[in-house]
C-alpha positions as CSV (number, residue, x, y, z in Angstrom):
1,M,35.2,-35.8,-36.4
2,R,32.1,-37.4,-35.0
3,R,33.7,-37.7,-31.6
4,I,34.6,-33.9,-32.0
5,G,31.3,-33.1,-33.1
6,C,29.5,-34.7,-30.2
7,L,31.6,-33.2,-27.6
8,G,31.4,-29.9,-29.1
9,L,27.6,-30.5,-28.4
10,I,28.1,-31.7,-25.1
11,L,30.1,-28.5,-23.9
12,G,27.5,-26.4,-25.5
13,L,24.7,-28.0,-23.6
14,L,27.1,-28.0,-20.4
15,A,27.5,-24.0,-21.3
16,I,23.8,-23.6,-21.9
17,G,22.9,-25.0,-18.6
18,G,25.8,-23.3,-16.4
19,L,24.4,-20.0,-18.1
20,F,20.8,-21.1,-17.2
21,L,21.9,-22.1,-13.3
22,V,23.5,-18.6,-13.0
23,M,20.9,-16.9,-14.2
24,Q,18.4,-18.7,-12.1
25,S,20.6,-18.0,-9.4
26,W,20.7,-14.3,-9.9
27,G,16.7,-13.8,-10.9
28,G,15.1,-16.8,-9.4
29,A,13.8,-17.1,-6.0
30,G,16.0,-15.8,-3.1
31,P,17.3,-17.8,0.1
32,A,14.9,-15.6,2.4
33,E,12.2,-17.5,4.1
34,R,10.6,-14.5,5.7
35,T,10.5,-10.6,5.3
36,L,13.5,-9.3,6.3
37,T,14.9,-5.7,7.5
38,V,18.6,-4.8,6.5
39,T,19.8,-1.5,7.1
40,V,22.4,-0.3,5.1
41,P,24.8,2.5,7.2
42,Q,26.1,5.6,4.9
43,G,29.1,5.6,3.0
44,A,28.8,1.5,2.6
45,S,30.1,-0.5,-0.1
46,L,28.5,-3.4,-2.1
47,A,31.1,-5.3,-0.3
48,S,29.9,-4.7,3.2
49,A,26.0,-4.5,2.1
50,A,26.7,-7.8,0.7
51,E,28.3,-9.2,4.0
52,Q,24.9,-7.8,5.9
53,L,22.6,-9.4,3.2
54,E,24.3,-12.8,3.5
55,E,24.2,-12.5,7.3
56,A,20.6,-11.7,7.7
57,G,19.7,-14.3,5.0
58,A,18.7,-12.3,2.2
59,I,21.1,-14.1,0.0
60,S,23.2,-17.3,-0.1
61,S,26.9,-16.0,-0.6
62,A,28.2,-12.3,-0.4
63,S,31.3,-13.0,-3.0
64,R,28.7,-14.7,-5.5
65,F,26.6,-11.8,-4.9
66,R,29.4,-9.3,-5.6
67,L,30.3,-11.4,-8.8
68,L,26.9,-11.7,-10.0
69,A,26.2,-7.9,-9.4
70,R,29.5,-7.1,-11.6
71,F,28.5,-9.1,-14.4
72,L,24.8,-8.8,-14.6
73,G,23.4,-6.0,-12.6
74,S,24.2,-2.2,-13.1
75,D,26.5,0.2,-11.8
76,D,24.8,2.4,-10.1
77,P,25.8,2.9,-6.4
78,I,23.6,1.5,-3.8
79,R,22.0,3.8,-1.4
80,A,22.3,4.2,2.6
81,G,18.8,3.6,4.7
82,E,16.6,0.6,6.3
83,Y,15.0,-1.9,3.5
84,R,12.4,-4.4,4.0
85,I,13.4,-7.5,1.9
86,P,10.4,-10.0,1.2
87,K,10.4,-13.5,1.3
88,G,12.0,-15.2,-1.6
89,L,13.2,-12.0,-3.3
90,S,15.6,-12.7,-5.6
91,Q,19.6,-11.4,-6.0
92,A,18.8,-9.4,-9.0
93,D,15.6,-7.5,-7.2
94,V,17.8,-7.0,-4.2
95,L,20.4,-5.1,-5.8
96,K,17.6,-2.9,-7.5
97,L,16.0,-2.3,-4.0
98,L,19.3,-1.2,-2.9
99,Q,20.1,1.2,-5.7
100,G,16.7,2.7,-6.0
101,G,17.2,3.6,-2.7
102,R,13.1,2.5,-1.9
103,T,13.9,2.2,1.8
104,L,11.2,1.2,4.4
105,Q,8.9,3.9,5.2
106,R,7.0,4.4,8.4
107,F,4.3,7.0,8.9
108,V,2.8,8.9,11.4
109,M,-1.1,9.7,10.8
110,V,-2.4,13.2,11.5
111,P,-6.2,13.1,11.1
112,E,-8.0,16.0,10.4
113,G,-9.2,18.5,13.5
114,W,-6.7,17.0,15.8
115,P,-5.5,19.7,18.1
116,S,-1.5,20.0,18.0
117,I,-1.2,18.1,21.5
118,L,-2.4,15.3,20.1
119,V,0.3,15.9,17.0
120,Q,3.1,16.2,19.5
121,E,1.9,13.1,21.4
122,A,1.7,11.0,18.2
123,V,5.4,12.3,17.0
124,A,6.6,11.6,20.6
125,K,5.1,8.1,20.5
126,A,6.5,7.3,17.0
127,P,8.8,4.2,17.2
128,Q,12.7,4.2,16.0
129,M,12.8,8.0,16.2
130,E,15.3,10.6,17.7
131,G,15.1,14.0,19.3
132,T,12.2,15.3,21.4
133,A,8.5,16.2,19.7
134,P,8.5,19.9,20.0
135,L,4.7,21.3,20.5
136,P,3.6,23.0,17.3
137,A,1.7,26.1,17.1
138,E,-2.1,25.2,16.8
139,G,-3.3,25.1,13.2
140,S,0.4,25.0,11.6
141,I,0.3,21.3,10.9
142,L,-1.5,20.0,7.8
143,P,-3.1,16.8,8.8
144,D,-2.1,14.1,6.4
145,S,0.0,10.5,6.8
146,Y,3.7,11.6,7.2
147,S,6.2,9.0,6.4
148,Y,9.7,8.7,8.3
149,E,12.9,6.7,8.2
150,R,14.6,4.8,11.2
151,D,16.7,7.3,13.4
152,G,14.8,10.2,11.5
153,D,14.4,13.4,13.8
154,R,11.3,14.3,15.4
155,A,11.7,17.8,15.0
156,A,12.2,17.8,11.7
157,L,9.4,15.5,11.3
158,V,7.2,18.5,12.7
159,K,8.5,21.1,10.7
160,R,7.8,19.0,7.5
161,M,4.4,18.9,8.7
162,Q,4.2,22.7,9.0
163,M,5.6,23.3,5.7
164,A,2.8,21.3,4.1
165,M,0.5,23.6,5.9
166,D,2.2,26.6,4.8
167,R,2.3,25.2,1.1
168,Y,-1.7,24.5,0.8
169,L,-2.5,27.7,2.6
170,A,-0.6,29.8,0.5
171,A,-1.8,28.0,-2.6
172,A,-5.4,28.2,-1.6
173,W,-5.5,31.6,-0.4
174,K,-4.6,32.7,-3.9
175,K,-7.5,30.9,-5.5
176,R,-10.1,32.1,-2.6
177,K,-13.4,33.2,-4.3
178,P,-14.7,36.9,-3.1
179,T,-17.5,35.6,-1.7
180,T,-15.3,34.6,1.8
181,V,-15.3,36.6,4.8
182,V,-11.8,36.0,6.0
183,K,-9.2,39.0,5.5
184,S,-6.1,37.3,5.6
185,P,-4.6,33.7,5.3
186,R,-4.4,33.5,9.6
187,E,-8.2,34.4,9.8
188,A,-8.8,31.6,7.3
189,L,-7.0,29.4,9.0
190,I,-8.8,29.9,12.2
191,L,-12.2,29.8,10.7
192,A,-11.4,26.6,9.3
193,S,-10.5,25.0,12.3
194,I,-14.1,25.6,13.9
195,V,-15.4,24.2,10.7
196,E,-13.4,21.1,11.1
197,K,-14.7,20.6,14.5
198,E,-18.2,21.3,13.9
199,T,-18.9,18.7,11.2
200,G,-17.5,15.6,9.8
201,K,-19.3,15.4,7.1
202,A,-17.8,16.1,3.9
203,S,-20.9,17.6,2.0
204,E,-21.8,20.1,5.0
205,R,-18.4,21.7,5.6
206,R,-19.0,24.6,2.7
207,M,-22.6,25.0,4.4
208,V,-21.1,25.3,8.1
209,A,-18.8,27.9,6.5
210,A,-21.0,29.9,5.3
211,V,-23.3,29.9,8.4
212,Y,-20.1,31.4,10.2
213,S,-19.6,33.5,7.3
214,N,-22.8,34.9,7.5
215,R,-22.8,35.7,11.5
216,L,-19.3,37.3,10.9
217,R,-20.9,39.8,8.3
218,N,-23.8,40.3,10.6
219,G,-21.9,40.7,13.6
220,M,-23.5,37.8,15.3
221,R,-21.3,35.9,17.9
222,L,-20.5,32.6,16.2
223,Q,-21.8,30.8,19.7
224,A,-19.5,27.9,18.5
225,D,-18.7,25.0,21.3
226,P,-15.6,23.7,20.3
227,T,-14.1,27.5,21.0
228,V,-15.7,27.1,24.7
229,I,-13.9,23.7,24.8
230,Y,-10.5,24.7,23.4
231,P,-9.3,26.6,26.4
232,I,-10.2,24.1,29.1
233,T,-8.6,21.0,27.1
234,K,-6.6,22.6,24.3
235,G,-8.3,20.3,22.1
236,K,-9.1,17.2,23.7
237,P,-12.3,15.6,24.2
238,L,-13.9,17.6,27.2
239,G,-15.9,14.2,27.9
240,R,-19.0,16.1,29.7
241,R,-21.4,18.7,29.1
242,I,-20.6,22.4,29.1
243,R,-20.9,24.0,32.4
244,K,-22.9,27.4,32.1
245,S,-19.7,29.4,33.6
246,E,-17.6,28.0,30.8
247,L,-20.0,29.3,28.3
248,Q,-19.7,33.0,29.9
249,A,-16.0,32.8,30.5
250,K,-13.7,35.5,28.3
251,N,-10.5,34.0,27.3
252,G,-9.8,35.0,23.9
253,Y,-11.7,31.9,22.3
254,N,-14.8,31.5,23.7
255,T,-16.9,32.5,20.5
256,Y,-20.3,32.6,23.0
257,A,-18.7,35.6,25.5
258,S,-17.0,37.6,22.5
259,A,-18.1,38.5,18.9
260,G,-15.6,37.7,16.0
261,L,-13.1,35.3,15.4
262,P,-11.2,33.7,18.5
263,V,-7.6,34.8,18.7
264,G,-6.3,31.9,17.2
265,P,-7.0,28.1,15.8
266,I,-8.7,25.7,18.0
267,A,-7.5,22.8,16.0
268,N,-5.1,21.8,12.4
269,P,-7.6,21.9,9.9
270,G,-7.4,19.8,6.8
271,K,-7.6,21.0,3.2
272,A,-11.3,20.7,2.7
273,S,-12.3,22.9,5.7
274,I,-9.7,25.5,4.7
275,D,-11.1,25.5,1.0
276,A,-14.8,25.6,2.5
277,V,-13.9,28.8,4.4
278,L,-12.6,30.3,1.1
279,D,-15.4,29.3,-1.0
280,P,-18.4,29.0,1.4
281,A,-21.9,28.1,0.1
282,E,-24.3,30.2,-1.2
283,T,-26.9,30.3,1.3
284,K,-28.8,32.8,3.9
285,A,-28.6,30.3,6.7
286,L,-27.5,31.8,9.8
287,Y,-28.0,28.4,12.4
288,F,-27.4,24.8,12.4
289,V,-28.4,21.9,15.0
290,A,-27.5,18.3,14.9
291,D,-30.3,16.1,13.0
292,G,-29.9,12.8,14.6
293,T,-28.3,11.1,11.6
294,G,-24.3,12.8,12.2
295,G,-25.4,15.7,10.2
296,H,-26.9,18.9,10.7
297,V,-30.1,20.7,9.9
298,F,-29.8,24.5,8.7
299,A,-32.3,27.5,9.3
300,E,-32.1,31.1,8.0
301,T,-34.5,32.2,11.3
302,L,-34.5,32.0,14.7
303,A,-38.0,30.7,14.9
304,E,-36.9,28.1,12.4
305,H,-33.6,27.1,13.9
306,N,-35.9,26.8,17.6
307,A,-38.5,24.2,16.0
308,N,-35.0,22.2,14.6
309,V,-33.6,22.4,18.3
310,K,-36.6,21.1,19.7
311,K,-36.7,18.2,17.0
312,W,-33.5,17.4,18.2
313,Y,-33.9,17.1,22.1
314,D,-37.1,14.9,21.2
315,I,-34.5,12.5,19.5
316,R,-32.2,12.8,22.4
317,R,-34.8,11.8,24.8
318,A,-36.1,9.0,22.5
319,R,-32.4,7.2,22.8
320,G,-32.3,8.1,26.4
321,E,-29.4,10.7,26.2
322,M,-31.7,13.4,28.1
């Protein structure tokens, strides 16, 4: 009886040890010695995916992975896509990764104030995408970071960027304040694009929006330099000073030569600039000029503005810029 009891104890210990090894094999560190990328095609079965995982070095045995997945994993189906598998990821977590569809994401970043020509170039250069990148209408793209998957369609990505702008502009328009000067979402987009190009300081956006709003109400020309540059470069940096002839050019955009808003946006404005136009600051300011610190100084009268301009010129001369 003692021998039988000892044998039973030994078998029990062996069973516990075997179970521990199985659980360690399933939940312990995997064999991947570095981060791997594995693509699971549409319609792939767990068996075919396991073969790819073994070939890539993410798991040690496809057959063992399938067996353990059957008894220890969930019954959820795996999803197609490109997956990044970190170094040492366990087999259990590999299965969860494929079942959860947490595919590898790549991004195209669209900074606030980018013109559409730069958006087109960025999408065209995005690696591992398909199709041609269309040139979106100016102002139709909402600046943001946009994810895409391997072999994604460039035109579809641009469309997604435009849909994001449509949604945000519609929602922002519904919350507009009575103090806004614009009469339509289109006008809001146009004015917001000017505000976006005139200042990069978040704290100034509502003040800049207010200055242009006041000038529009008073029938004054906006005299915004970015509207002069846009027809020349389509929004890219000019790289030189604006010429006198360019200040006088009538082309639908130049707000020195014509009163009112330009015929269209001159960039893709971000959310903050759109919000600023729809809720401008309370001020009587009609002018602003750079203050030498990256911001601007505002003025209600031309005499005050001219004094501020003189200070700015003095700063530039001291810097050797004039």
